[in-house]
N, CA, C and O atoms as a MOPAC input file, in Angstrom:
PM7 MOZYME 1SCF
protein

 N      6.76400 1     4.75800 1   -14.22300 1
 C      5.89300 1     5.21100 1   -15.16300 1
 C      4.58200 1     5.25100 1   -14.68200 1
 O      4.30500 1     4.52900 1   -13.72400 1
 N      3.65900 1     6.02500 1   -15.21800 1
 C      2.31100 1     6.10600 1   -14.82500 1
 C      1.49400 1     6.66800 1   -15.81100 1
 O      1.99600 1     7.51400 1   -16.55000 1
 N      0.20200 1     6.31600 1   -15.96600 1
 C     -0.51300 1     6.78100 1   -17.09100 1
 C     -0.88300 1     8.34100 1   -16.74600 1
 O     -1.13900 1     8.70800 1   -15.59900 1
 N     -0.87900 1     9.14100 1   -17.79000 1
 C     -1.17800 1    10.71300 1   -17.58200 1
 C     -2.78300 1    10.76600 1   -17.34500 1
 O     -3.30100 1    11.82200 1   -16.98200 1
 N     -3.49700 1     9.68100 1   -17.54600 1
 C     -4.83500 1     9.83000 1   -17.34200 1
 C     -5.14800 1     9.33900 1   -15.81500 1
 O     -6.31700 1     9.26400 1   -15.43600 1
 N     -4.21100 1     9.05300 1   -15.07500 1
 C     -4.25300 1     8.70000 1   -13.52300 1
 C     -2.96300 1     9.17300 1   -12.87100 1
 O     -2.16500 1     8.31200 1   -12.50000 1
 N     -2.70500 1    10.36400 1   -12.70900 1
 C     -1.34100 1    11.01400 1   -12.43300 1
 C     -1.08700 1    11.19800 1   -10.94500 1
 O     -0.08100 1    11.81100 1   -10.58900 1
 N     -1.94400 1    10.70100 1   -10.05500 1
 C     -1.70800 1    10.90400 1    -8.59500 1
 C     -0.25500 1    10.48800 1    -8.12000 1
 O      0.42600 1    11.15000 1    -7.33700 1
 N      0.05600 1     9.49300 1    -8.61200 1
 C      1.43200 1     8.89200 1    -8.09200 1
 C      2.65600 1     9.70900 1    -8.51900 1
 O      3.67400 1     9.82200 1    -7.83700 1
 N      2.43900 1    10.29600 1    -9.78200 1
 C      3.49800 1    10.99500 1   -10.59400 1
 C      3.44500 1    12.37500 1    -9.77000 1
 O      4.49700 1    12.79000 1    -9.28500 1
 N      2.36800 1    13.03100 1    -9.61300 1
 C      2.24500 1    14.27700 1    -8.93000 1
 C      2.67700 1    14.35000 1    -7.61400 1
 O      3.26000 1    15.34500 1    -7.18100 1
 N      2.38000 1    13.15500 1    -6.80200 1
 C      2.77900 1    12.89700 1    -5.39400 1
 C      4.29500 1    12.93200 1    -5.33000 1
 O      4.82700 1    13.64000 1    -4.47500 1
 N      5.10800 1    12.14000 1    -6.26700 1
 C      6.45500 1    12.06800 1    -6.26600 1
 C      6.96500 1    13.40700 1    -6.64300 1
 O      7.98500 1    13.75000 1    -6.04500 1
 N      6.49000 1    14.21100 1    -7.48100 1
 C      7.09500 1    15.57300 1    -7.79000 1
 C      6.78300 1    16.53900 1    -6.52300 1
 O      7.61000 1    17.38400 1    -6.17700 1
 N      5.67300 1    16.38700 1    -5.91800 1
 C      5.40900 1    17.24300 1    -4.77000 1
 C      5.95000 1    16.94200 1    -3.47200 1
 O      5.93100 1    17.74800 1    -2.54200 1
 N      6.47600 1    15.68300 1    -3.40400 1
 C      6.77600 1    14.95100 1    -2.08500 1
 C      5.76700 1    15.17700 1    -1.02900 1
 O      6.06300 1    15.50600 1     0.12000 1
 N      4.56500 1    14.98900 1    -1.45900 1
 C      3.53500 1    14.84200 1    -0.57800 1
 C      2.34900 1    14.05400 1    -1.17200 1
 O      2.21200 1    14.07900 1    -2.39500 1
 N      1.46900 1    13.34700 1    -0.40100 1
 C      0.31800 1    12.60900 1    -1.18200 1
 C     -0.64900 1    13.30500 1    -1.52900 1
 O     -1.30700 1    13.98600 1    -0.74300 1
 N     -0.87100 1    13.21200 1    -2.85100 1
 C     -2.00900 1    13.89200 1    -3.49600 1
 C     -3.07400 1    12.98900 1    -4.20000 1
 O     -2.83900 1    11.82700 1    -4.53100 1
 N     -4.20200 1    13.59200 1    -4.38800 1
 C     -5.31700 1    12.84300 1    -5.13200 1
 C     -5.40400 1    13.50700 1    -6.47700 1
 O     -5.18700 1    14.71200 1    -6.60400 1
 N     -5.72200 1    12.72600 1    -7.47800 1
 C     -6.06100 1    13.19600 1    -8.81600 1
 C     -7.04600 1    12.31000 1    -9.50500 1
 O     -7.51500 1    11.32300 1    -8.93900 1
 N     -7.37000 1    12.66200 1   -10.75500 1
 C     -8.43300 1    11.93100 1   -11.56400 1
 C     -7.77900 1    10.40900 1   -11.85400 1
 O     -6.58400 1    10.13800 1   -11.73900 1
 N     -8.66900 1     9.63300 1   -12.19100 1
 C     -8.40000 1     8.22800 1   -12.56300 1
 C     -9.21000 1     7.83200 1   -13.75900 1
 O    -10.34600 1     7.39500 1   -13.57300 1
 N     -8.77400 1     7.93600 1   -14.85400 1
 C     -9.57500 1     7.79600 1   -16.03000 1
 C     -8.71400 1     6.94800 1   -16.98800 1
 O     -8.81400 1     7.10500 1   -18.20500 1
 N     -7.87300 1     6.05400 1   -16.44700 1
 C     -6.99500 1     5.24400 1   -17.32900 1
 C     -7.51700 1     3.84800 1   -17.52600 1
 O     -8.10900 1     3.24900 1   -16.62900 1
 N     -7.27100 1     3.30200 1   -18.80200 1
 C     -7.70800 1     1.83900 1   -18.97700 1
 C     -6.82200 1     0.92600 1   -18.41800 1
 O     -7.14000 1    -0.25800 1   -18.30300 1
 N     -5.59800 1     1.41000 1   -18.01100 1
 C     -4.46000 1     0.60300 1   -17.35400 1
 C     -4.83700 1     0.25300 1   -15.79300 1
 O     -4.37500 1     0.95900 1   -14.89700 1
 N     -5.57500 1    -0.70700 1   -15.54100 1
 C     -6.16100 1    -0.90200 1   -14.41000 1
 C     -4.84900 1    -1.15800 1   -13.25600 1
 O     -5.03500 1    -0.90000 1   -12.06600 1
 N     -3.83800 1    -1.56300 1   -13.63900 1
 C     -2.77100 1    -1.75800 1   -12.69100 1
 C     -1.97400 1    -0.42800 1   -12.44500 1
 O     -1.03200 1    -0.37300 1   -11.65500 1
 N     -2.40500 1     0.59700 1   -13.15400 1
 C     -1.88900 1     1.93400 1   -12.87700 1
 C     -2.84800 1     2.93400 1   -12.42400 1
 O     -2.58400 1     4.12700 1   -12.27600 1
 N     -4.16700 1     2.28700 1   -12.17600 1
 C     -5.29100 1     3.16400 1   -11.81300 1
 C     -5.15000 1     3.66800 1   -10.31100 1
 O     -5.60400 1     2.98300 1    -9.39400 1
 N     -4.62400 1     4.66500 1   -10.12000 1
 C     -4.40200 1     5.25100 1    -8.72400 1
 C     -4.90900 1     6.57400 1    -8.64500 1
 O     -4.43500 1     7.52000 1    -9.27300 1
 N     -6.12900 1     6.65200 1    -7.66600 1
 C     -6.56400 1     8.02900 1    -7.51100 1
 C     -5.94400 1     8.77800 1    -6.45600 1
 O     -5.89200 1    10.00800 1    -6.47500 1
 N     -5.44400 1     8.02200 1    -5.47400 1
 C     -4.72400 1     8.58800 1    -4.40300 1
 C     -3.24200 1     7.81900 1    -4.24500 1
 O     -3.19800 1     6.59100 1    -4.31000 1
 N     -2.12200 1     8.55600 1    -4.05200 1
 C     -0.87400 1     7.98100 1    -3.95500 1
 C     -0.92000 1     7.37900 1    -2.48400 1
 O     -1.58300 1     7.91400 1    -1.59600 1
 N     -0.14900 1     6.19700 1    -2.28600 1
 C      0.03800 1     5.61200 1    -0.96900 1
 C      1.19800 1     6.06300 1    -0.32300 1
 O      2.14000 1     6.42200 1    -1.02900 1
 N      1.29400 1     6.10700 1     0.93000 1
 C      2.56000 1     6.54600 1     1.56300 1
 C      3.69700 1     5.68500 1     1.49200 1
 O      4.80200 1     6.15200 1     1.21500 1
 N      3.52400 1     4.46000 1     1.72100 1
 C      4.82300 1     3.65600 1     1.68600 1
 C      5.57100 1     3.60200 1     0.35200 1
 O      6.77400 1     3.82000 1     0.21300 1
 N      4.65600 1     3.26700 1    -0.65900 1
 C      5.27900 1     3.25700 1    -2.17000 1
 C      5.97000 1     4.74600 1    -2.31200 1
 O      7.12100 1     4.84800 1    -2.73500 1
 N      5.32800 1     5.68800 1    -1.99800 1
 C      5.79400 1     7.05500 1    -2.32600 1
 C      7.04000 1     7.31500 1    -1.47100 1
 O      7.97600 1     7.92700 1    -1.98800 1
 N      7.11400 1     6.93400 1    -0.31800 1
 C      8.31100 1     7.10700 1     0.43200 1
 C      9.64200 1     6.49600 1    -0.19700 1
 O     10.72600 1     7.07300 1    -0.28200 1
 N      9.34400 1     5.26000 1    -0.59900 1
 C     10.40900 1     4.58100 1    -1.39500 1
 C     10.69200 1     5.25300 1    -2.67600 1
 O     11.87100 1     5.35700 1    -3.01800 1
 N      9.83100 1     5.68400 1    -3.36700 1
 C     10.15900 1     6.48300 1    -4.58500 1
 C     10.72000 1     7.86300 1    -4.45400 1
 O     11.46800 1     8.33200 1    -5.31200 1
 N     10.32200 1     8.57600 1    -3.27700 1
 C     10.89300 1     9.87000 1    -2.92500 1
 C     12.50300 1     9.50300 1    -2.86200 1
 O     13.33200 1    10.11100 1    -3.53900 1
 N     12.80700 1     8.51100 1    -2.02900 1
 C     14.16700 1     8.12700 1    -1.78200 1
 C     15.02200 1     7.66600 1    -2.86400 1
 O     16.18100 1     8.04700 1    -3.03100 1
 N     14.28300 1     6.67100 1    -3.73000 1
 C     15.24400 1     5.94800 1    -4.70600 1
 C     15.00100 1     6.16500 1    -6.17100 1
 O     15.74900 1     5.61800 1    -6.98200 1
 N     14.04200 1     6.89700 1    -6.55500 1
 C     13.51900 1     7.07000 1    -7.95400 1
 C     14.12300 1     8.30200 1    -8.41300 1
 O     13.87500 1     9.34500 1    -7.80800 1
 N     15.00100 1     8.29200 1    -9.56200 1
 C     15.53800 1     9.36600 1   -10.22800 1
 C     14.55200 1    10.16800 1   -11.16000 1
 O     14.52900 1    11.39900 1   -11.18200 1
 N     13.76600 1     9.38900 1   -11.90300 1
 C     12.96900 1     9.92200 1   -12.92800 1
 C     11.49100 1     9.25900 1   -12.84900 1
 O     11.37000 1     8.14500 1   -12.34100 1
 N     10.56300 1     9.83800 1   -13.26900 1
 C      9.20500 1     9.32800 1   -13.30100 1
 C      8.57100 1     9.70300 1   -14.68300 1
 O      8.54600 1    10.89800 1   -14.97900 1
 N      8.12600 1     8.90200 1   -15.43700 1
 C      7.56500 1     9.21900 1   -16.88000 1
 C      6.13900 1     8.95600 1   -16.81900 1
 O      5.65200 1     7.98200 1   -16.24400 1
 N      5.41600 1     9.95100 1   -17.49400 1
 C      3.93500 1     9.85400 1   -17.64100 1
 C      3.88300 1     9.38700 1   -19.27200 1
 O      4.52900 1     9.90600 1   -20.18200 1
 N      2.95900 1     8.29500 1   -19.37500 1
 C      2.65200 1     7.97400 1   -20.81200 1
 C      1.07400 1     8.20200 1   -20.97200 1
 O      0.30400 1     8.05300 1   -20.02300 1
 N      0.70600 1     8.53800 1   -22.11600 1
 C     -0.57100 1     8.72400 1   -22.39700 1
 C     -1.28400 1     7.34300 1   -22.78700 1
 O     -0.62000 1     6.32400 1   -22.97600 1
 N     -2.70500 1     7.37600 1   -22.89500 1
 C     -3.45900 1     6.33300 1   -23.22900 1
 C     -3.08500 1     5.57200 1   -24.42200 1
 O     -2.97400 1     4.34900 1   -24.49400 1
 N     -2.88800 1     6.50300 1   -25.42400 1
 C     -2.46200 1     6.18200 1   -26.87200 1
 C     -1.17800 1     5.46000 1   -26.87400 1
 O     -1.01800 1     4.50400 1   -27.63300 1
 N     -0.19100 1     5.88500 1   -26.01900 1
 C      1.07700 1     5.16700 1   -26.05300 1
 C      1.03500 1     3.89400 1   -25.38000 1
 O      1.80800 1     2.98300 1   -25.67600 1
 N      0.04500 1     3.79100 1   -24.36900 1
 C     -0.07900 1     2.41700 1   -23.65300 1
 C     -0.70300 1     1.45100 1   -24.77100 1
 O     -0.20400 1     0.34700 1   -24.99000 1
 N     -1.73500 1     1.89200 1   -25.41300 1
 C     -2.30100 1     1.04000 1   -26.45000 1
 C     -1.47700 1     0.66000 1   -27.55600 1
 O     -1.57200 1    -0.48000 1   -28.00900 1
 N     -0.60800 1     1.56800 1   -28.08000 1
 C      0.57500 1     1.13900 1   -29.08300 1
 C      1.39300 1     0.14700 1   -28.39500 1
 O      1.64400 1    -0.90300 1   -28.98700 1
 N      1.83500 1     0.34400 1   -27.23400 1
 C      2.70700 1    -0.72200 1   -26.53600 1
 C      2.15100 1    -2.05500 1   -26.39400 1
 O      2.88000 1    -3.04200 1   -26.50100 1
 N      0.74500 1    -2.16100 1   -26.13000 1
 C      0.14100 1    -3.45900 1   -26.04100 1
 C      0.28600 1    -3.93500 1   -27.41700 1
 O      0.85600 1    -5.01300 1   -27.58600 1
 N     -0.16500 1    -3.26200 1   -28.44900 1
 C     -0.21500 1    -3.90500 1   -29.96500 1
 C      1.26000 1    -4.34900 1   -30.28600 1
 O      1.46200 1    -5.45800 1   -30.78000 1
 N      2.17400 1    -3.58000 1   -30.03800 1
 C      3.65300 1    -3.91000 1   -30.33300 1
 C      4.13500 1    -5.15400 1   -29.53200 1
 O      4.92100 1    -5.94600 1   -30.05200 1
 N      3.66400 1    -5.32900 1   -28.26400 1
 C      4.04300 1    -6.42800 1   -27.65000 1
 C      3.33200 1    -7.81100 1   -28.29900 1
 O      3.93600 1    -8.88300 1   -28.32900 1
 N      2.20200 1    -7.66700 1   -28.72300 1
 C      1.26300 1    -8.64600 1   -29.30900 1
 C      1.99300 1    -9.02800 1   -30.64400 1
 O      2.23900 1   -10.19600 1   -30.94400 1
 N      2.29900 1    -8.01500 1   -31.37100 1
 C      2.78700 1    -8.19000 1   -32.74200 1
 C      4.34100 1    -8.78200 1   -32.64700 1
 O      4.76100 1    -9.64700 1   -33.41600 1
 N      4.99400 1    -8.28000 1   -31.76200 1
 C      6.52400 1    -8.45900 1   -31.69800 1
 C      6.85000 1    -9.71200 1   -31.01400 1
 O      7.83600 1   -10.37800 1   -31.32700 1
 N      6.06900 1   -10.02600 1   -30.12500 1
 C      6.56100 1   -11.28600 1   -29.21700 1
 C      5.40600 1   -12.25700 1   -29.18600 1
 O      5.54900 1   -13.29700 1   -28.54400 1
 N      4.29600 1   -12.01800 1   -29.80900 1
 C      3.10000 1   -13.00400 1   -29.59700 1
 C      2.63000 1   -13.17700 1   -28.24400 1
 O      2.02500 1   -14.22400 1   -28.01400 1
 N      2.80800 1   -12.27200 1   -27.21600 1
 C      2.56400 1   -12.46500 1   -25.88600 1
 C      1.44800 1   -11.33900 1   -25.60200 1
 O      1.47900 1   -10.15000 1   -25.91800 1
 N      0.53400 1   -12.00100 1   -24.96800 1
 C     -0.56900 1   -10.90600 1   -24.62700 1
 C     -0.45000 1   -10.27700 1   -23.23500 1
 O     -0.44400 1   -10.90900 1   -22.17800 1
 N     -0.34900 1    -8.84300 1   -23.38500 1
 C     -0.08100 1    -8.06100 1   -22.16700 1
 C     -1.29100 1    -7.07700 1   -21.95800 1
 O     -1.95700 1    -6.71800 1   -22.92900 1
 N     -1.55500 1    -6.66500 1   -20.74400 1
 C     -2.57500 1    -5.53700 1   -20.66300 1
 C     -1.75700 1    -4.30500 1   -20.48900 1
 O     -0.56000 1    -4.35000 1   -20.20200 1
 N     -2.53800 1    -3.02000 1   -20.69700 1
 C     -1.91700 1    -1.82600 1   -20.74000 1
 C     -1.00000 1    -1.53200 1   -19.65800 1
 O      0.09700 1    -1.05900 1   -19.95300 1
 N     -1.31900 1    -1.76100 1   -18.36000 1
 C     -0.41800 1    -1.61600 1   -17.37200 1
 C      0.86800 1    -2.48100 1   -17.51500 1
 O      1.95500 1    -1.94400 1   -17.30100 1
 N      0.80600 1    -3.68000 1   -17.83700 1
 C      2.03400 1    -4.35000 1   -18.15900 1
 C      2.84700 1    -3.97900 1   -19.41200 1
 O      3.99500 1    -4.41300 1   -19.50100 1
 N      2.34800 1    -3.23100 1   -20.35700 1
 C      2.90500 1    -2.79900 1   -21.51000 1
 C      3.59400 1    -1.29100 1   -21.10700 1
 O      4.42100 1    -0.74600 1   -21.83900 1
 N      3.17700 1    -0.78100 1   -19.98100 1
 C      3.61000 1     0.64000 1   -19.67400 1
 C      5.17200 1     0.77300 1   -19.71000 1
 O      5.66500 1     1.82700 1   -20.11200 1
 N      6.02100 1    -0.34200 1   -19.27200 1
 C      7.46200 1     0.07300 1   -19.42800 1
 C      7.98400 1     0.08000 1   -21.00300 1
 O      9.02800 1     0.63500 1   -21.34600 1
 N      7.21000 1    -0.53400 1   -21.78800 1
 C      7.67000 1    -0.39900 1   -23.22300 1
 C      7.09800 1     0.93500 1   -23.72000 1
 O      7.68300 1     1.55200 1   -24.61100 1
 N      6.08400 1     1.34500 1   -23.22200 1
 C      5.48900 1     2.76200 1   -23.69800 1
 C      6.39200 1     3.75600 1   -23.28400 1
 O      6.78300 1     4.60200 1   -24.08700 1
 N      6.82800 1     3.73800 1   -21.90600 1
 C      7.90800 1     4.69200 1   -21.49900 1
 C      9.16900 1     4.66300 1   -22.18000 1
 O      9.65900 1     5.73700 1   -22.52800 1
 N      9.82100 1     3.48600 1   -22.44300 1
 C     10.92900 1     3.32000 1   -23.23700 1
 C     10.86900 1     3.81800 1   -24.61700 1
 O     11.85400 1     4.24000 1   -25.22300 1
 N      9.61200 1     3.75100 1   -25.12000 1
 C      9.48700 1     4.26100 1   -26.56800 1
 C      9.52200 1     5.79300 1   -26.47900 1
 O     10.13300 1     6.51000 1   -27.27100 1
 N      8.77300 1     6.23600 1   -25.39000 1
 C      8.69500 1     7.88400 1   -25.21200 1
 C     10.19200 1     8.34300 1   -24.93900 1
 O     10.55000 1     9.42400 1   -25.40600 1
 N     11.02200 1     7.62300 1   -24.25300 1
 C     12.52100 1     7.96200 1   -24.00900 1
 C     13.37200 1     7.47800 1   -24.91400 1
 O     14.56600 1     7.57000 1   -24.62800 1
 N     13.04300 1     6.92900 1   -26.04800 1
 C     13.77500 1     6.56100 1   -27.16800 1
 C     15.04900 1     7.19100 1   -27.40800 1
 O     16.10100 1     6.55300 1   -27.37900 1
 N     14.98000 1     8.44300 1   -27.64700 1
 C     16.18300 1     9.21400 1   -27.78700 1
 C     17.32800 1     9.17800 1   -26.70300 1
 O     18.52500 1     9.05200 1   -26.96300 1
 N     16.76400 1     9.31000 1   -25.42300 1
 C     17.58500 1     9.35600 1   -24.36900 1
 C     18.17200 1     7.96800 1   -23.99100 1
 O     19.15600 1     7.82200 1   -23.26500 1
 N     17.43800 1     6.93300 1   -24.58300 1
 C     18.06300 1     5.46500 1   -24.11700 1
 C     18.84200 1     4.96500 1   -25.45200 1
 O     19.37000 1     3.85500 1   -25.38300 1
 N     18.93900 1     5.60900 1   -26.51200 1
 C     19.64600 1     5.25200 1   -27.78100 1
 C     21.07900 1     4.94300 1   -27.22900 1
 O     21.73300 1     5.66400 1   -26.47600 1
 N     21.49800 1     3.53300 1   -27.83500 1
 C     22.93400 1     3.38400 1   -27.49200 1
 C     23.12300 1     2.53100 1   -26.26100 1
 O     24.17000 1     1.91200 1   -26.07100 1
 N     21.95000 1     2.49800 1   -25.30100 1
 C     22.34000 1     1.94300 1   -24.02800 1
 C     21.72800 1     0.56800 1   -23.98400 1
 O     21.03600 1     0.17800 1   -24.92400 1
 N     21.94500 1    -0.14100 1   -22.98300 1
 C     21.24400 1    -1.44300 1   -22.81200 1
 C     20.16100 1    -1.17500 1   -21.82000 1
 O     20.29400 1    -0.57600 1   -20.75300 1
 N     18.96700 1    -1.74800 1   -22.36300 1
 C     17.69800 1    -1.35000 1   -21.53300 1
 C     16.91800 1    -2.70300 1   -21.29900 1
 O     16.66700 1    -3.42200 1   -22.26500 1
 N     16.57700 1    -3.01100 1   -20.16900 1
 C     15.82600 1    -4.12800 1   -19.85000 1
 C     14.48400 1    -3.70000 1   -19.37500 1
 O     14.42000 1    -2.76200 1   -18.58000 1
 N     13.50000 1    -4.24600 1   -19.75100 1
 C     12.11200 1    -3.84400 1   -19.38200 1
 C     11.32500 1    -5.14700 1   -18.78300 1
 O     11.39600 1    -6.24200 1   -19.34100 1
 N     10.68100 1    -4.95400 1   -17.77000 1
 C      9.87700 1    -5.91100 1   -17.14000 1
 C      8.46200 1    -5.69800 1   -17.71600 1
 O      7.84200 1    -4.67700 1   -17.41800 1
 N      7.91400 1    -6.66600 1   -18.56200 1
 C      6.60900 1    -6.62500 1   -19.00200 1
 C      5.81100 1    -7.72600 1   -18.47900 1
 O      6.09700 1    -8.89800 1   -18.72200 1
 N      4.81500 1    -7.37400 1   -17.76400 1
 C      3.87900 1    -8.27100 1   -17.08900 1
 C      2.37300 1    -8.00000 1   -17.13000 1
 O      1.85500 1    -6.90800 1   -17.36400 1
 N      1.82700 1    -9.00000 1   -16.90200 1
 C      0.38900 1    -8.81700 1   -16.85500 1
 C     -0.52700 1    -9.06800 1   -17.97200 1
 O     -0.68300 1    -8.15300 1   -18.78100 1
 N     -1.13100 1   -10.12700 1   -18.12900 1
 C     -2.00400 1   -10.49200 1   -19.22000 1
 C     -3.44700 1   -10.47600 1   -18.88600 1
 O     -4.28500 1   -11.18500 1   -19.44400 1
 N     -3.70600 1    -9.55600 1   -17.86500 1
 C     -5.17700 1    -9.43800 1   -17.42400 1
 C     -5.89700 1    -8.40400 1   -18.37800 1
 O     -6.26200 1    -7.32100 1   -17.92300 1
 N     -6.08700 1    -8.72100 1   -19.62300 1
 C     -6.64400 1    -7.73100 1   -20.50200 1
 C     -8.04200 1    -8.31800 1   -20.88100 1
 O     -8.06500 1    -9.48900 1   -21.26200 1
 N     -9.22100 1    -7.60600 1   -20.81100 1
 C    -10.46100 1    -8.19100 1   -21.15900 1
 C    -10.62500 1    -8.30500 1   -22.72700 1
 O     -9.96400 1    -7.67700 1   -23.55400 1
 N    -11.56000 1    -9.15900 1   -22.96700 1
 C    -11.75700 1    -9.33400 1   -24.48500 1
 C    -12.27000 1    -7.89500 1   -24.99700 1
 O    -11.82900 1    -7.42200 1   -26.04500 1
 N    -13.16000 1    -7.26700 1   -24.25900 1
 C    -13.57700 1    -5.91300 1   -24.79400 1
 C    -12.32800 1    -5.01600 1   -24.96000 1
 O    -12.21300 1    -4.36700 1   -25.99900 1
 N    -11.42900 1    -4.94800 1   -24.03900 1
 C    -10.30500 1    -4.02300 1   -24.12200 1
 C     -9.34200 1    -4.42200 1   -25.44600 1
 O     -8.81800 1    -3.61300 1   -26.21100 1
 N     -9.27300 1    -5.53800 1   -25.49100 1
 C     -8.32600 1    -6.01000 1   -26.72100 1
 C     -9.12800 1    -5.78300 1   -28.01900 1
 O     -8.55300 1    -5.31800 1   -29.00400 1
 N    -10.47200 1    -6.10700 1   -28.05100 1
 C    -11.10700 1    -5.67100 1   -29.16700 1
 C    -11.03300 1    -4.08300 1   -29.57700 1
 O    -10.91700 1    -3.72300 1   -30.74800 1
 N    -11.10400 1    -3.27800 1   -28.58800 1
 C    -11.03400 1    -1.93000 1   -28.74600 1
 C     -9.49800 1    -1.55900 1   -29.27900 1
 O     -9.29900 1    -0.71200 1   -30.15000 1
 N     -8.61400 1    -2.19800 1   -28.73000 1
 C     -7.25300 1    -1.88500 1   -29.08600 1
 C     -7.06400 1    -2.27000 1   -30.68000 1
 O     -6.49400 1    -1.56900 1   -31.51600 1
 N     -7.64300 1    -3.47300 1   -30.88100 1
 C     -7.26800 1    -3.97500 1   -32.31200 1
 C     -8.13500 1    -3.19000 1   -33.28100 1
 O     -7.87000 1    -3.26500 1   -34.48000 1
 N     -9.16000 1    -2.43500 1   -32.85500 1
 C    -10.10200 1    -1.84400 1   -33.81000 1
 C     -9.33500 1    -0.74700 1   -34.57400 1
 O     -9.90300 1    -0.08800 1   -35.44500 1

């Protein structure tokens, strides 16, 4: 998954070539302006699907993590949850495991999300 506000990796995966794009996401761990060759080669060979989530979905996923698990997670760390929520209908009835990581959220980011 990738933020739609920094879609270079997603667009590169689709095009099967390295592309540059805008980088306007608050999810620092997903903030890619230019796709990197080695990760893209791995994705081109092994990845079946690539999901873009928007900034609001990332923010909601952070809040759901805090409320539901009492764990602090940054927007990039909550991206798997945001993607799973986007794909909810497609995932219904299936066992789904998400790796949620990254508590590197600034106090300002947290205040903004909680406002």
